[in-house]
C-alpha positions as CSV (number, residue, x, y, z in Angstrom):
1,M,0.0,0.0,0.0
2,P,1.2,3.5,-0.8
3,A,2.0,5.9,1.9
4,S,-0.7,8.4,2.8
5,G,1.1,11.4,1.1
6,E,1.9,9.6,-2.2
7,V,-0.5,9.5,-5.1
8,P,-0.1,6.5,-7.4
9,V,1.3,7.4,-10.8
10,T,-1.3,5.2,-12.5
11,N,-4.2,7.2,-11.0
12,M,-2.6,10.5,-12.1
13,L,-2.2,9.2,-15.6
14,L,-5.7,8.0,-15.7
15,Y,-7.0,11.3,-14.4
16,L,-5.0,13.3,-17.0
17,M,-6.3,11.0,-19.7
18,I,-9.9,11.5,-18.6
19,A,-9.4,15.3,-18.4
20,I,-7.5,15.8,-21.6
21,A,-9.1,13.3,-24.0
22,P,-12.4,15.2,-24.4
23,T,-10.6,18.5,-24.9
24,A,-8.3,17.0,-27.5
25,A,-11.2,15.3,-29.3
26,C,-13.2,18.6,-29.5
27,W,-10.1,20.4,-30.7
28,A,-9.6,17.8,-33.5
29,L,-13.2,18.1,-34.5
30,L,-13.0,21.8,-34.7
31,R,-9.8,21.6,-36.8
32,L,-11.1,18.9,-39.2
33,P,-13.0,21.2,-41.6
34,R,-9.9,23.4,-42.0
35,L,-7.7,20.4,-42.6
36,A,-10.2,19.1,-45.2
37,R,-10.2,22.5,-47.0
38,R,-6.4,22.5,-47.1
39,L,-6.2,18.9,-48.4
40,R,-9.0,19.3,-51.0
41,R,-7.8,20.1,-54.5
42,S,-9.0,23.5,-55.7
43,D,-9.9,24.1,-59.3
44,P,-7.3,26.1,-61.1
45,V,-8.3,29.7,-61.4
46,A,-7.4,31.7,-64.5
47,T,-5.2,34.6,-63.8
48,N,-5.7,36.3,-67.1
49,P,-9.0,37.3,-68.8
50,P,-10.1,35.1,-71.7
51,I,-8.5,36.0,-75.0
52,E,-11.9,36.8,-76.5
53,R,-12.4,39.5,-73.9
54,V,-8.9,40.9,-74.5
55,A,-9.5,41.0,-78.3
56,A,-12.8,42.8,-77.8
57,D,-11.1,45.3,-75.5
58,L,-8.4,45.8,-78.1
59,R,-11.0,46.5,-80.8
60,R,-12.8,48.9,-78.5
61,V,-9.7,50.9,-77.5
62,H,-8.5,51.0,-81.1
63,R,-11.8,52.5,-82.2
64,I,-11.5,55.1,-79.5
65,I,-7.9,56.0,-80.5
66,V,-8.8,56.2,-84.2
67,G,-11.8,58.3,-83.4
68,Y,-9.9,61.1,-81.6
69,G,-10.1,64.3,-83.4
70,P,-7.5,67.1,-83.7
71,G,-8.8,68.9,-80.5
72,T,-8.4,65.9,-78.2
73,P,-6.2,66.6,-75.1
74,M,-2.8,65.0,-75.2
75,I,-3.3,63.4,-71.8
76,R,-6.4,61.5,-73.1
77,R,-4.5,60.3,-76.1
78,T,-1.5,59.2,-74.0
79,G,-3.8,57.4,-71.5
80,A,-5.6,55.5,-74.3
81,L,-2.3,54.5,-75.9
82,H,-1.0,53.2,-72.6
83,A,-4.2,51.2,-72.2
84,Y,-3.9,49.9,-75.7
85,D,-0.3,48.9,-75.0
86,A,-1.3,47.1,-71.8
87,L,-4.0,45.2,-73.8
88,L,-1.5,44.3,-76.5
89,M,0.9,42.9,-73.8
90,Q,-1.9,40.8,-72.3
91,A,-2.7,39.4,-75.7
92,C,0.9,38.7,-76.4
93,R,1.2,36.8,-73.1
94,A,-1.9,34.8,-73.9
95,I,-0.8,33.8,-77.4
96,D,3.0,33.6,-76.6
97,V,4.0,36.4,-79.0
98,P,7.3,38.1,-78.1
99,H,7.1,41.8,-77.6
100,R,9.2,44.7,-76.3
101,L,6.4,47.2,-75.6
102,D,7.4,47.7,-72.0
103,Q,11.1,48.2,-72.8
104,L,11.0,50.9,-75.5
105,P,10.8,54.6,-74.9
106,T,7.8,56.6,-76.1
107,G,8.2,57.8,-79.7
108,T,8.9,56.2,-83.0
109,P,10.5,53.0,-81.7
110,L,7.4,52.3,-79.6
111,E,5.1,53.1,-82.6
112,V,7.0,50.6,-84.8
113,E,6.9,47.9,-82.1
114,R,3.2,48.5,-81.7
115,L,2.6,48.0,-85.4
116,R,4.8,44.9,-85.4
117,V,2.9,43.4,-82.4
118,E,-0.4,44.1,-84.0
119,E,0.6,42.3,-87.2
120,S,2.0,39.4,-85.2
121,L,-1.3,39.1,-83.3
122,M,-3.3,39.3,-86.5
123,S,-1.1,36.7,-88.2
124,A,-1.7,34.4,-85.1
125,G,-5.5,34.7,-85.8
126,L,-6.5,37.4,-83.4
127,V,-9.0,40.0,-84.8
128,I,-8.1,43.3,-83.3
129,R,-9.4,45.7,-86.0
């Protein structure tokens, strides 16, 4: 028989098991949905818009640029050209057409590259005009 001041180790372990088991089980049940979401495969999400939408936006912005008259403010023209260049770059990434639109300075080299990219996209089958 154990002495009056000693507590048997078996009883302590049994008490800890009875006290901790329900807490651990509830914790595991609360964590189960999070674990299931993490393990579940998610469907791949497209990071770029569909090429049809990019082509439609290219046609729309091109019509806007062509429609500018002689009295149109320069800031509006510049903004439209930057938007057109961004759309051209999106289309190039989608179809894997090389471009240097983001590397060239504003001016004649950029205009020539813009024309080259437009022709490359049209020869790849994209209708942008």
